[in-house]
Backbone as JSON, one array per atom type, in Angstrom:
{
  "sequence": "MGDVSKWIVGAAVAVLALIGLIVAAKAQDSTMYWVGLAIFVFAIGFIFNMVKRNFDAADQKP",
  "N": [[110.35, 163.19, 104.81], [107.42, 164.59, 103.11], [104.79, 166.83, 104.01], [102.38, 166.44, 102.46], [102.75, 163.98, 101.58], [102.9, 162.42, 103.85], [100.18, 162.73, 104.65], [98.84, 161.13, 102.49], [99.99, 158.89, 102.9], [98.87, 157.99, 105.38], [96.21, 158.12, 104.79], [96.21, 155.93, 103.02], [96.85, 153.85, 104.57], [94.66, 154.1, 106.24], [92.54, 153.27, 104.73], [93.48, 150.68, 104.08], [93.1, 149.44, 106.84], [90.38, 149.73, 106.9], [89.66, 147.81, 104.73], [90.85, 145.5, 106.07], [88.78, 145.16, 108.15], [86.64, 144.8, 106.62], [87.41, 142.13, 105.35], [87.46, 140.76, 107.86], [84.73, 140.88, 108.33], [83.45, 139.52, 106.36], [84.32, 137.01, 106.66], [84.74, 133.52, 106.08], [85.72, 131.38, 107.43], [87.91, 130.73, 110.5], [90.63, 131.62, 110.1], [90.56, 133.81, 108.17], [89.26, 135.59, 109.55], [90.7, 136.19, 111.84], [93.2, 137.13, 110.31], [92.12, 139.37, 108.86], [91.35, 140.96, 111.32], [94.06, 141.48, 112.25], [95.37, 142.79, 110.37], [93.8, 145.22, 110.52], [94.47, 145.88, 113.17], [97.48, 146.37, 113.04], [97.51, 148.49, 111.21], [95.93, 150.53, 112.58], [97.65, 150.8, 114.45], [99.93, 151.76, 113.25], [99.05, 154.19, 112.14], [98.49, 155.58, 114.47], [101.32, 155.53, 115.53], [102.26, 157.27, 113.76], [101.05, 159.58, 114.19], [102.31, 159.94, 116.77], [105.02, 160.47, 116.16], [104.67, 162.53, 114.61], [103.87, 164.48, 116.46], [106.2, 164.39, 118.26], [108.29, 165.62, 116.86], [107.33, 168.03, 116.45], [107.56, 168.82, 118.96], [110.52, 168.98, 119.24], [111.04, 171.14, 117.71], [112.16, 174.59, 118.01]],
  "CA": [[108.73, 162.81, 104.43], [106.69, 165.93, 103.19], [103.5, 166.86, 104.62], [101.52, 165.86, 101.74], [103.13, 162.43, 101.5], [102.37, 161.99, 105.08], [98.46, 162.59, 104.51], [98.71, 160.19, 101.46], [100.49, 157.44, 103.44], [97.95, 157.96, 106.31], [94.95, 157.74, 104.18], [96.28, 154.68, 102.3], [96.79, 152.81, 105.78], [93.29, 153.8, 106.82], [91.8, 152.36, 103.46], [93.9, 149.26, 104.49], [92.53, 149.07, 107.94], [88.89, 149.4, 106.3], [89.86, 146.49, 103.91], [90.88, 144.65, 107.11], [87.55, 144.83, 108.95], [85.7, 144.25, 105.64], [87.8, 140.83, 105.23], [87.01, 139.91, 109.14], [83.29, 140.64, 108.58], [83.02, 138.51, 105.4], [85.1, 135.83, 106.55], [84.01, 132.34, 106.1], [86.51, 130.79, 108.54], [88.34, 131.71, 111.44], [91.83, 132.35, 109.67], [90.53, 134.96, 107.54], [88.72, 136.48, 110.34], [91.96, 136.81, 112.41], [93.98, 137.92, 109.4], [91.36, 140.64, 108.76], [91.56, 141.69, 112.22], [95.44, 141.55, 112.55], [95.48, 143.77, 109.42], [93.13, 146.26, 111.34], [95.35, 146.34, 114.35], [98.51, 146.61, 112.48], [97.09, 149.56, 110.54], [95.5, 151.54, 113.5], [98.88, 150.94, 115.28], [100.89, 152.28, 112.29], [98.34, 155.58, 112.04], [98.97, 156.12, 115.97], [102.79, 155.73, 115.37], [102.64, 158.42, 112.88], [100.79, 160.76, 114.76], [103.24, 160.13, 117.76], [106.27, 160.91, 115.5], [104.57, 164.13, 114.38], [104.06, 165.47, 118.01], [107.6, 164.51, 118.87], [108.76, 166.31, 115.86], [106.94, 169.4, 116.77], [108.29, 169.39, 120.47], [111.93, 169.25, 118.9], [111.08, 172.45, 117.05], [112.4, 175.57, 119.02]],
  "C": [[108.05, 164.09, 104.31], [105.52, 165.85, 103.83], [102.55, 166.18, 103.76], [101.5, 164.54, 101.61], [102.72, 161.76, 102.83], [100.74, 161.78, 105.14], [98.29, 161.55, 103.45], [99.01, 158.92, 102.13], [99.15, 156.97, 104.51], [96.59, 157.44, 105.96], [94.72, 156.51, 103.8], [96.14, 153.73, 103.64], [95.37, 153.01, 106.43], [92.43, 153.12, 105.89], [92.13, 150.9, 103.68], [93.26, 148.68, 105.6], [90.71, 148.82, 107.56], [88.78, 147.93, 105.62], [90.06, 145.55, 104.88], [89.67, 144.27, 107.67], [86.45, 144.39, 107.94], [86.01, 142.64, 105.46], [87.36, 140.22, 106.31], [85.62, 139.96, 109.05], [82.86, 139.6, 107.74], [83.8, 137.21, 105.44], [84.4, 134.44, 106.91], [84.34, 131.29, 106.91], [87.26, 131.56, 109.53], [89.91, 132.5, 110.98], [91.85, 133.49, 108.95], [89.98, 136.01, 108.45], [89.77, 137.1, 111.22], [92.86, 137.37, 111.65], [93.22, 139.31, 109.28], [91.62, 141.51, 109.95], [93.2, 142.1, 112.76], [95.78, 142.84, 111.62], [94.86, 145.18, 110.08], [94.16, 146.81, 112.04], [96.54, 146.84, 113.83], [98.21, 148.19, 111.91], [96.78, 150.65, 111.14], [96.7, 151.79, 114.33], [99.85, 151.73, 114.49], [100.55, 153.79, 112.31], [98.75, 156.02, 113.49], [100.48, 156.54, 116.0], [102.86, 156.84, 114.54], [102.15, 159.55, 113.47], [101.68, 161.11, 116.24], [104.68, 160.86, 117.2], [106.04, 162.47, 115.08], [104.58, 165.03, 115.57], [105.46, 165.49, 118.61], [108.49, 165.33, 117.89], [108.5, 167.85, 116.24], [107.44, 169.66, 118.04], [109.89, 169.49, 120.3], [112.07, 170.59, 118.39], [111.23, 173.59, 118.24], [111.22, 176.59, 118.87]]
}
């Protein structure tokens, strides 16, 4: 995956995280609240994993 595409994926997942928070904030019942929080947690975990893989790849370069 190229550098630009990594930034695009990261930005898209960050937008998804914000949408998850908005869903949780506007929820009328507990199910949508938890779904919104789950989307947020998944997206943040995905972004942290992207950062980890980037640093691991940088350590592999001579």
